[in-house]
Each structure stands twice: as C-alpha cells, then as structure tokens.
N, C-alpha and C positions, 0 to 999 in steps of 0.2 A: 035716867040713862046710865049706862055702865060702860066702862072702858075695857076693851079687849086686852088681855094680858100678853097677847102675841103681837098684834099689829098696832095696838094703841087706838084703834077706832072707837070713838064715843058714839054708841049706837043704841037707839031706843028699843030694839028687839034683841039685844044681847041676851045670852042665856048662861046659866050657872051649871057647873058640873061639880058634884061633891064626891070625893073619893072615900074609900073604906076607912082611911085613917083620919077622916074628918076635914081634910083640906078642901077648900072651896075655890074653884077656878071660874073665871068669866071669859066668855068668847063671843065674838060677833058672827062667827060662821063655823060650820062643821070642819072646814079645811084648817082653820086656826086651831080648833080643838084637836084634830088629828095630829097636826104638826107638834103640839105640845105634849099630848097624852099617849100616842101610839108607841108601843115598845118597838125597839129596833132589833132586827135579826142579827144575832151575834156572828153569823157566818158571812152573809152577803150584804148586810147593813141596810136593807130595805125597811121602811116602816111597815109594821104588821097591822094591817087594817082589818083583815079577815080573822079566821080562827087562830092560826099559828099553833105551835106546839111548845110545851115547856118540858125541859128535861133537866133534872137536878138543879133547878133554880136558874136555868139559862133559857132564853126565848129564841125561837127560830120561826121563820116564815112557813116552813113545812118540814116534812120528814127528810127530804133530800138534803137540806142544809144541815139538819141535825146530824144525819149520818156522815156528811162531809166533814163535820166538826168532831167526829169520833164517837158520837152518841150511838148506842146500840139499842135495838128493840123498838125503835120509833118507825112507824109506818104511816103513810098518807092514807086517808080514807078515800075509797072510790065510790 
C-alpha cells in the first residue's frame, strides 16, 4: 500500500505519477492528483484540467484569460 501525498490515505490501489524532471508522486484518486498537479490560471486562479494555453511561460485556462492578462495573439480554438 502507498500513502497519498495529498490526503494521506493509505490505499492499496494508489497510483504513481512521474514527472518530466523525475519527481515521483503518489495519489489515491484522480481528484488528489489534479489538486496537486494541475496548473493554476494566472488570471482567474482556476485549476486548469483541460488544455489551457501557455504564453511566455504563463499558464491560462483559455484565450479569454490570457487576453485579459494582456497577452496578445492567443485565440481559443472552436
């Protein structure tokens, strides 16, 4: 069994997520993984679970938040 690093639950079906930099994380649910790993929109502060957009090293939930934060040339796909 492994202990979730977010909620502390010691769960036999816990899973591991390894990041590009080699860090290894353990979670007991996708909600805990999202809570720990999802980037935060720099404009509206929502956790980005879908595609999101990156502009000059800054993450946004969509083009509307990127534009509201002064980024240009960012459009949402339709």
